[in-house]
PyMOL Python script that loads the backbone (N, CA, C, O; Angstrom):
from pymol import cmd

cmd.read_pdbstr("""\
ATOM      1  N   MET A   1      39.956  63.829  70.796  1.00  0.00           N
ATOM      2  CA  MET A   1      39.950  62.720  71.707  1.00  0.00           C
ATOM      3  C   MET A   1      38.559  62.566  72.321  1.00  0.00           C
ATOM      4  O   MET A   1      38.079  61.441  72.467  1.00  0.00           O
ATOM      5  N   VAL A   2      37.913  63.648  72.677  1.00  0.00           N
ATOM      6  CA  VAL A   2      36.585  63.574  73.277  1.00  0.00           C
ATOM      7  C   VAL A   2      35.600  62.901  72.316  1.00  0.00           C
ATOM      8  O   VAL A   2      34.800  62.063  72.732  1.00  0.00           O
ATOM      9  N   ALA A   3      35.657  63.261  71.056  1.00  0.00           N
ATOM     10  CA  ALA A   3      34.763  62.649  70.064  1.00  0.00           C
ATOM     11  C   ALA A   3      35.020  61.148  69.954  1.00  0.00           C
ATOM     12  O   ALA A   3      34.076  60.365  69.851  1.00  0.00           O
ATOM     13  N   GLU A   4      36.279  60.744  69.974  1.00  0.00           N
ATOM     14  CA  GLU A   4      36.609  59.320  69.910  1.00  0.00           C
ATOM     15  C   GLU A   4      36.091  58.564  71.131  1.00  0.00           C
ATOM     16  O   GLU A   4      35.571  57.455  71.009  1.00  0.00           O
ATOM     17  N   LEU A   5      36.237  59.170  72.303  1.00  0.00           N
ATOM     18  CA  LEU A   5      35.758  58.539  73.525  1.00  0.00           C
ATOM     19  C   LEU A   5      34.240  58.388  73.497  1.00  0.00           C
ATOM     20  O   LEU A   5      33.705  57.367  73.930  1.00  0.00           O
ATOM     21  N   ARG A   6      33.556  59.395  72.993  1.00  0.00           N
ATOM     22  CA  ARG A   6      32.093  59.304  72.862  1.00  0.00           C
ATOM     23  C   ARG A   6      31.715  58.203  71.874  1.00  0.00           C
ATOM     24  O   ARG A   6      30.816  57.406  72.142  1.00  0.00           O
ATOM     25  N   ALA A   7      32.400  58.159  70.736  1.00  0.00           N
ATOM     26  CA  ALA A   7      32.101  57.168  69.699  1.00  0.00           C
ATOM     27  C   ALA A   7      32.293  55.744  70.209  1.00  0.00           C
ATOM     28  O   ALA A   7      31.576  54.832  69.798  1.00  0.00           O
ATOM     29  N   CYS A   8      33.256  55.554  71.100  1.00  0.00           N
ATOM     30  CA  CYS A   8      33.503  54.226  71.673  1.00  0.00           C
ATOM     31  C   CYS A   8      32.521  53.886  72.782  1.00  0.00           C
ATOM     32  O   CYS A   8      32.456  52.740  73.226  1.00  0.00           O
ATOM     33  N   GLY A   9      31.761  54.867  73.227  1.00  0.00           N
ATOM     34  CA  GLY A   9      30.767  54.628  74.257  1.00  0.00           C
ATOM     35  C   GLY A   9      31.279  54.659  75.679  1.00  0.00           C
ATOM     36  O   GLY A   9      30.567  54.265  76.603  1.00  0.00           O
ATOM     37  N   VAL A  10      32.513  55.125  75.869  1.00  0.00           N
ATOM     38  CA  VAL A  10      33.062  55.148  77.224  1.00  0.00           C
ATOM     39  C   VAL A  10      32.892  56.500  77.911  1.00  0.00           C
ATOM     40  O   VAL A  10      33.072  56.604  79.124  1.00  0.00           O
ATOM     41  N   LEU A  11      32.555  57.516  77.162  1.00  0.00           N
ATOM     42  CA  LEU A  11      32.381  58.858  77.713  1.00  0.00           C
ATOM     43  C   LEU A  11      30.891  59.158  77.763  1.00  0.00           C
ATOM     44  O   LEU A  11      30.255  59.383  76.734  1.00  0.00           O
ATOM     45  N   ARG A  12      30.347  59.158  78.964  1.00  0.00           N
ATOM     46  CA  ARG A  12      28.897  59.289  79.105  1.00  0.00           C
ATOM     47  C   ARG A  12      28.459  60.490  79.914  1.00  0.00           C
ATOM     48  O   ARG A  12      27.260  60.738  80.047  1.00  0.00           O
ATOM     49  N   SER A  13      29.393  61.236  80.454  1.00  0.00           N
ATOM     50  CA  SER A  13      29.060  62.362  81.317  1.00  0.00           C
ATOM     51  C   SER A  13      29.547  63.675  80.702  1.00  0.00           C
ATOM     52  O   SER A  13      30.697  63.758  80.272  1.00  0.00           O
ATOM     53  N   PRO A  14      28.697  64.699  80.652  1.00  0.00           N
ATOM     54  CA  PRO A  14      29.152  65.988  80.121  1.00  0.00           C
ATOM     55  C   PRO A  14      30.259  66.609  80.981  1.00  0.00           C
ATOM     56  O   PRO A  14      31.113  67.330  80.465  1.00  0.00           O
ATOM     57  N   GLU A  15      30.248  66.335  82.268  1.00  0.00           N
ATOM     58  CA  GLU A  15      31.285  66.872  83.151  1.00  0.00           C
ATOM     59  C   GLU A  15      32.648  66.241  82.857  1.00  0.00           C
ATOM     60  O   GLU A  15      33.671  66.926  82.835  1.00  0.00           O
ATOM     61  N   VAL A  16      32.645  64.941  82.635  1.00  0.00           N
ATOM     62  CA  VAL A  16      33.898  64.254  82.313  1.00  0.00           C
ATOM     63  C   VAL A  16      34.382  64.685  80.926  1.00  0.00           C
ATOM     64  O   VAL A  16      35.582  64.874  80.724  1.00  0.00           O
ATOM     65  N   ALA A  17      33.478  64.840  79.987  1.00  0.00           N
ATOM     66  CA  ALA A  17      33.843  65.326  78.651  1.00  0.00           C
ATOM     67  C   ALA A  17      34.480  66.703  78.742  1.00  0.00           C
ATOM     68  O   ALA A  17      35.478  66.972  78.074  1.00  0.00           O
ATOM     69  N   ALA A  18      33.914  67.567  79.555  1.00  0.00           N
ATOM     70  CA  ALA A  18      34.469  68.913  79.734  1.00  0.00           C
ATOM     71  C   ALA A  18      35.873  68.855  80.341  1.00  0.00           C
ATOM     72  O   ALA A  18      36.756  69.619  79.949  1.00  0.00           O
ATOM     73  N   ALA A  19      36.070  67.956  81.287  1.00  0.00           N
ATOM     74  CA  ALA A  19      37.396  67.803  81.898  1.00  0.00           C
ATOM     75  C   ALA A  19      38.419  67.318  80.880  1.00  0.00           C
ATOM     76  O   ALA A  19      39.536  67.832  80.833  1.00  0.00           O
ATOM     77  N   PHE A  20      38.048  66.337  80.068  1.00  0.00           N
ATOM     78  CA  PHE A  20      38.958  65.857  79.025  1.00  0.00           C
ATOM     79  C   PHE A  20      39.285  66.967  78.025  1.00  0.00           C
ATOM     80  O   PHE A  20      40.416  67.063  77.549  1.00  0.00           O
ATOM     81  N   ALA A  21      38.316  67.787  77.714  1.00  0.00           N
ATOM     82  CA  ALA A  21      38.535  68.879  76.760  1.00  0.00           C
ATOM     83  C   ALA A  21      39.404  69.985  77.359  1.00  0.00           C
ATOM     84  O   ALA A  21      40.136  70.653  76.630  1.00  0.00           O
ATOM     85  N   ALA A  22      39.332  70.184  78.665  1.00  0.00           N
ATOM     86  CA  ALA A  22      40.015  71.304  79.302  1.00  0.00           C
ATOM     87  C   ALA A  22      41.436  70.998  79.768  1.00  0.00           C
ATOM     88  O   ALA A  22      42.283  71.891  79.796  1.00  0.00           O
ATOM     89  N   VAL A  23      41.701  69.760  80.131  1.00  0.00           N
ATOM     90  CA  VAL A  23      42.997  69.413  80.730  1.00  0.00           C
ATOM     91  C   VAL A  23      43.956  68.907  79.665  1.00  0.00           C
ATOM     92  O   VAL A  23      43.678  67.899  79.015  1.00  0.00           O
ATOM     93  N   PRO A  24      45.077  69.586  79.476  1.00  0.00           N
ATOM     94  CA  PRO A  24      46.054  69.150  78.468  1.00  0.00           C
ATOM     95  C   PRO A  24      46.856  67.936  78.958  1.00  0.00           C
ATOM     96  O   PRO A  24      47.678  68.058  79.867  1.00  0.00           O
ATOM     97  N   ARG A  25      46.616  66.780  78.362  1.00  0.00           N
ATOM     98  CA  ARG A  25      47.278  65.546  78.793  1.00  0.00           C
ATOM     99  C   ARG A  25      48.799  65.603  78.678  1.00  0.00           C
ATOM    100  O   ARG A  25      49.510  64.981  79.467  1.00  0.00           O
ATOM    101  N   GLU A  26      49.288  66.343  77.705  1.00  0.00           N
ATOM    102  CA  GLU A  26      50.743  66.395  77.527  1.00  0.00           C
ATOM    103  C   GLU A  26      51.452  67.030  78.723  1.00  0.00           C
ATOM    104  O   GLU A  26      52.655  66.829  78.891  1.00  0.00           O
ATOM    105  N   LYS A  27      50.751  67.778  79.545  1.00  0.00           N
ATOM    106  CA  LYS A  27      51.343  68.372  80.751  1.00  0.00           C
ATOM    107  C   LYS A  27      51.692  67.298  81.775  1.00  0.00           C
ATOM    108  O   LYS A  27      52.570  67.497  82.614  1.00  0.00           O
ATOM    109  N   PHE A  28      51.007  66.164  81.707  1.00  0.00           N
ATOM    110  CA  PHE A  28      51.239  65.078  82.649  1.00  0.00           C
ATOM    111  C   PHE A  28      52.255  64.067  82.128  1.00  0.00           C
ATOM    112  O   PHE A  28      52.692  63.184  82.866  1.00  0.00           O
ATOM    113  N   ALA A  29      52.627  64.193  80.870  1.00  0.00           N
ATOM    114  CA  ALA A  29      53.621  63.308  80.263  1.00  0.00           C
ATOM    115  C   ALA A  29      54.452  64.113  79.277  1.00  0.00           C
ATOM    116  O   ALA A  29      54.399  63.862  78.073  1.00  0.00           O
ATOM    117  N   PRO A  30      55.225  65.085  79.776  1.00  0.00           N
ATOM    118  CA  PRO A  30      55.949  65.981  78.867  1.00  0.00           C
ATOM    119  C   PRO A  30      56.976  65.287  77.982  1.00  0.00           C
ATOM    120  O   PRO A  30      57.346  65.814  76.933  1.00  0.00           O
ATOM    121  N   GLU A  31      57.441  64.106  78.396  1.00  0.00           N
ATOM    122  CA  GLU A  31      58.431  63.392  77.593  1.00  0.00           C
ATOM    123  C   GLU A  31      57.796  62.557  76.487  1.00  0.00           C
ATOM    124  O   GLU A  31      58.498  62.046  75.614  1.00  0.00           O
ATOM    125  N   ALA A  32      56.484  62.416  76.517  1.00  0.00           N
ATOM    126  CA  ALA A  32      55.779  61.591  75.531  1.00  0.00           C
ATOM    127  C   ALA A  32      55.505  62.365  74.253  1.00  0.00           C
ATOM    128  O   ALA A  32      55.378  63.589  74.256  1.00  0.00           O
ATOM    129  N   VAL A  33      55.419  61.624  73.171  1.00  0.00           N
ATOM    130  CA  VAL A  33      54.979  62.198  71.904  1.00  0.00           C
ATOM    131  C   VAL A  33      53.520  62.600  72.091  1.00  0.00           C
ATOM    132  O   VAL A  33      52.742  61.837  72.663  1.00  0.00           O
ATOM    133  N   VAL A  34      53.142  63.769  71.625  1.00  0.00           N
ATOM    134  CA  VAL A  34      51.787  64.288  71.843  1.00  0.00           C
ATOM    135  C   VAL A  34      50.727  63.323  71.319  1.00  0.00           C
ATOM    136  O   VAL A  34      49.691  63.139  71.957  1.00  0.00           O
ATOM    137  N   SER A  35      50.972  62.712  70.175  1.00  0.00           N
ATOM    138  CA  SER A  35      49.983  61.784  69.619  1.00  0.00           C
ATOM    139  C   SER A  35      49.756  60.595  70.556  1.00  0.00           C
ATOM    140  O   SER A  35      48.641  60.080  70.633  1.00  0.00           O
ATOM    141  N   ALA A  36      50.776  60.161  71.254  1.00  0.00           N
ATOM    142  CA  ALA A  36      50.619  59.058  72.213  1.00  0.00           C
ATOM    143  C   ALA A  36      49.819  59.510  73.430  1.00  0.00           C
ATOM    144  O   ALA A  36      49.003  58.753  73.954  1.00  0.00           O
ATOM    145  N   ALA A  37      50.051  60.735  73.876  1.00  0.00           N
ATOM    146  CA  ALA A  37      49.321  61.254  75.035  1.00  0.00           C
ATOM    147  C   ALA A  37      47.825  61.351  74.756  1.00  0.00           C
ATOM    148  O   ALA A  37      47.011  61.216  75.669  1.00  0.00           O
ATOM    149  N   TYR A  38      47.463  61.585  73.499  1.00  0.00           N
ATOM    150  CA  TYR A  38      46.057  61.751  73.136  1.00  0.00           C
ATOM    151  C   TYR A  38      45.430  60.520  72.487  1.00  0.00           C
ATOM    152  O   TYR A  38      44.266  60.561  72.087  1.00  0.00           O
ATOM    153  N   SER A  39      46.171  59.449  72.380  1.00  0.00           N
ATOM    154  CA  SER A  39      45.606  58.202  71.871  1.00  0.00           C
ATOM    155  C   SER A  39      44.679  57.642  72.939  1.00  0.00           C
ATOM    156  O   SER A  39      45.088  57.493  74.091  1.00  0.00           O
ATOM    157  N   ILE A  40      43.448  57.331  72.582  1.00  0.00           N
ATOM    158  CA  ILE A  40      42.493  56.898  73.602  1.00  0.00           C
ATOM    159  C   ILE A  40      42.811  55.526  74.176  1.00  0.00           C
ATOM    160  O   ILE A  40      42.287  55.171  75.231  1.00  0.00           O
ATOM    161  N   ARG A  41      43.654  54.745  73.511  1.00  0.00           N
ATOM    162  CA  ARG A  41      43.947  53.391  73.969  1.00  0.00           C
ATOM    163  C   ARG A  41      45.302  53.236  74.655  1.00  0.00           C
ATOM    164  O   ARG A  41      45.557  52.213  75.290  1.00  0.00           O
ATOM    165  N   ASP A  42      46.169  54.231  74.535  1.00  0.00           N
ATOM    166  CA  ASP A  42      47.537  54.086  75.037  1.00  0.00           C
ATOM    167  C   ASP A  42      47.728  54.571  76.463  1.00  0.00           C
ATOM    168  O   ASP A  42      47.245  55.634  76.850  1.00  0.00           O
ATOM    169  N   THR A  43      48.447  53.763  77.233  1.00  0.00           N
ATOM    170  CA  THR A  43      48.965  54.189  78.525  1.00  0.00           C
ATOM    171  C   THR A  43      50.336  54.788  78.247  1.00  0.00           C
ATOM    172  O   THR A  43      51.098  54.244  77.448  1.00  0.00           O
ATOM    173  N   VAL A  44      50.654  55.898  78.893  1.00  0.00           N
ATOM    174  CA  VAL A  44      51.929  56.561  78.649  1.00  0.00           C
ATOM    175  C   VAL A  44      52.799  56.424  79.893  1.00  0.00           C
ATOM    176  O   VAL A  44      52.425  56.876  80.975  1.00  0.00           O
ATOM    177  N   VAL A  45      53.949  55.803  79.731  1.00  0.00           N
ATOM    178  CA  VAL A  45      54.895  55.646  80.840  1.00  0.00           C
ATOM    179  C   VAL A  45      55.527  57.012  81.116  1.00  0.00           C
ATOM    180  O   VAL A  45      56.011  57.684  80.204  1.00  0.00           O
ATOM    181  N   THR A  46      55.513  57.407  82.386  1.00  0.00           N
ATOM    182  CA  THR A  46      56.077  58.706  82.769  1.00  0.00           C
ATOM    183  C   THR A  46      57.351  58.578  83.592  1.00  0.00           C
ATOM    184  O   THR A  46      58.082  59.554  83.762  1.00  0.00           O
ATOM    185  N   LYS A  47      57.621  57.377  84.104  1.00  0.00           N
ATOM    186  CA  LYS A  47      58.839  57.179  84.894  1.00  0.00           C
ATOM    187  C   LYS A  47      59.256  55.721  84.824  1.00  0.00           C
ATOM    188  O   LYS A  47      58.422  54.816  84.833  1.00  0.00           O
ATOM    189  N   ARG A  48      60.578  55.512  84.755  1.00  0.00           N
ATOM    190  CA  ARG A  48      61.150  54.164  84.746  1.00  0.00           C
ATOM    191  C   ARG A  48      62.225  54.069  85.820  1.00  0.00           C
ATOM    192  O   ARG A  48      62.845  55.070  86.180  1.00  0.00           O
ATOM    193  N   ASN A  49      62.440  52.864  86.325  1.00  0.00           N
ATOM    194  CA  ASN A  49      63.501  52.672  87.311  1.00  0.00           C
ATOM    195  C   ASN A  49      64.836  52.469  86.606  1.00  0.00           C
ATOM    196  O   ASN A  49      64.910  52.550  85.380  1.00  0.00           O
ATOM    197  N   ALA A  50      65.870  52.212  87.361  1.00  0.00           N
ATOM    198  CA  ALA A  50      67.222  52.064  86.801  1.00  0.00           C
ATOM    199  C   ALA A  50      67.321  50.913  85.807  1.00  0.00           C
ATOM    200  O   ALA A  50      68.158  50.944  84.905  1.00  0.00           O
ATOM    201  N   GLU A  51      66.475  49.901  85.961  1.00  0.00           N
ATOM    202  CA  GLU A  51      66.478  48.758  85.042  1.00  0.00           C
ATOM    203  C   GLU A  51      65.616  49.001  83.809  1.00  0.00           C
ATOM    204  O   GLU A  51      65.563  48.160  82.912  1.00  0.00           O
ATOM    205  N   GLY A  52      64.941  50.147  83.762  1.00  0.00           N
ATOM    206  CA  GLY A  52      64.112  50.479  82.619  1.00  0.00           C
ATOM    207  C   GLY A  52      62.664  50.032  82.726  1.00  0.00           C
ATOM    208  O   GLY A  52      61.893  50.195  81.780  1.00  0.00           O
ATOM    209  N   LYS A  53      62.286  49.470  83.870  1.00  0.00           N
ATOM    210  CA  LYS A  53      60.897  49.042  84.057  1.00  0.00           C
ATOM    211  C   LYS A  53      60.020  50.233  84.414  1.00  0.00           C
ATOM    212  O   LYS A  53      60.433  51.123  85.158  1.00  0.00           O
ATOM    213  N   ALA A  54      58.812  50.239  83.879  1.00  0.00           N
ATOM    214  CA  ALA A  54      57.873  51.324  84.150  1.00  0.00           C
ATOM    215  C   ALA A  54      57.489  51.327  85.631  1.00  0.00           C
ATOM    216  O   ALA A  54      57.140  50.291  86.195  1.00  0.00           O
ATOM    217  N   THR A  55      57.558  52.499  86.245  1.00  0.00           N
ATOM    218  CA  THR A  55      57.166  52.644  87.650  1.00  0.00           C
ATOM    219  C   THR A  55      56.033  53.653  87.825  1.00  0.00           C
ATOM    220  O   THR A  55      55.450  53.756  88.904  1.00  0.00           O
ATOM    221  N   SER A  56      55.725  54.388  86.773  1.00  0.00           N
ATOM    222  CA  SER A  56      54.634  55.356  86.829  1.00  0.00           C
ATOM    223  C   SER A  56      54.110  55.594  85.421  1.00  0.00           C
ATOM    224  O   SER A  56      54.864  55.534  84.451  1.00  0.00           O
ATOM    225  N   SER A  57      52.814  55.863  85.315  1.00  0.00           N
ATOM    226  CA  SER A  57      52.224  56.113  84.002  1.00  0.00           C
ATOM    227  C   SER A  57      50.922  56.891  84.150  1.00  0.00           C
ATOM    228  O   SER A  57      50.370  57.011  85.244  1.00  0.00           O
ATOM    229  N   ILE A  58      50.445  57.416  83.022  1.00  0.00           N
ATOM    230  CA  ILE A  58      49.087  57.954  83.011  1.00  0.00           C
ATOM    231  C   ILE A  58      48.233  56.926  82.273  1.00  0.00           C
ATOM    232  O   ILE A  58      48.612  56.412  81.221  1.00  0.00           O
ATOM    233  N   SER A  59      47.091  56.647  82.848  1.00  0.00           N
ATOM    234  CA  SER A  59      46.204  55.625  82.295  1.00  0.00           C
ATOM    235  C   SER A  59      45.656  56.047  80.938  1.00  0.00           C
ATOM    236  O   SER A  59      45.586  57.231  80.611  1.00  0.00           O
ATOM    237  N   ALA A  60      45.279  55.059  80.175  1.00  0.00           N
ATOM    238  CA  ALA A  60      44.656  55.307  78.882  1.00  0.00           C
ATOM    239  C   ALA A  60      43.349  56.068  79.093  1.00  0.00           C
ATOM    240  O   ALA A  60      42.619  55.793  80.045  1.00  0.00           O
ATOM    241  N   PRO A  61      43.048  57.030  78.202  1.00  0.00           N
ATOM    242  CA  PRO A  61      41.831  57.817  78.350  1.00  0.00           C
ATOM    243  C   PRO A  61      40.547  57.005  78.422  1.00  0.00           C
ATOM    244  O   PRO A  61      39.627  57.379  79.148  1.00  0.00           O
ATOM    245  N   TRP A  62      40.464  55.893  77.680  1.00  0.00           N
ATOM    246  CA  TRP A  62      39.235  55.096  77.736  1.00  0.00           C
ATOM    247  C   TRP A  62      38.984  54.578  79.143  1.00  0.00           C
ATOM    248  O   TRP A  62      37.837  54.460  79.573  1.00  0.00           O
ATOM    249  N   LEU A  63      40.070  54.264  79.868  1.00  0.00           N
ATOM    250  CA  LEU A  63      39.944  53.757  81.213  1.00  0.00           C
ATOM    251  C   LEU A  63      39.590  54.886  82.177  1.00  0.00           C
ATOM    252  O   LEU A  63      38.776  54.697  83.081  1.00  0.00           O
ATOM    253  N   GLN A  64      40.181  56.031  81.993  1.00  0.00           N
ATOM    254  CA  GLN A  64      39.868  57.177  82.847  1.00  0.00           C
ATOM    255  C   GLN A  64      38.420  57.612  82.670  1.00  0.00           C
ATOM    256  O   GLN A  64      37.752  57.979  83.637  1.00  0.00           O
ATOM    257  N   ALA A  65      37.938  57.570  81.436  1.00  0.00           N
ATOM    258  CA  ALA A  65      36.562  57.992  81.175  1.00  0.00           C
ATOM    259  C   ALA A  65      35.585  57.058  81.836  1.00  0.00           C
ATOM    260  O   ALA A  65      34.374  57.253  81.726  1.00  0.00           O
TER     261      ALA A  65
END
""", "prot")
cmd.dss("prot")
cmd.show_as("cartoon", "prot")
cmd.util.cbc("prot")
cmd.orient("prot")
């Protein structure tokens, strides 16, 4: 994922790159498929209300970077 973020030009700081490399994204979205958690473009919904609407998510990595 770090290499993809660099290739897209959104990852410009060595400190942020180190954080992306060190923090396991799947820990923040345990119900998500791992490939979705590490997709640089996908937002992962982590909670839905009774009607099924998303109420919480982790932002796409490109946006976080």
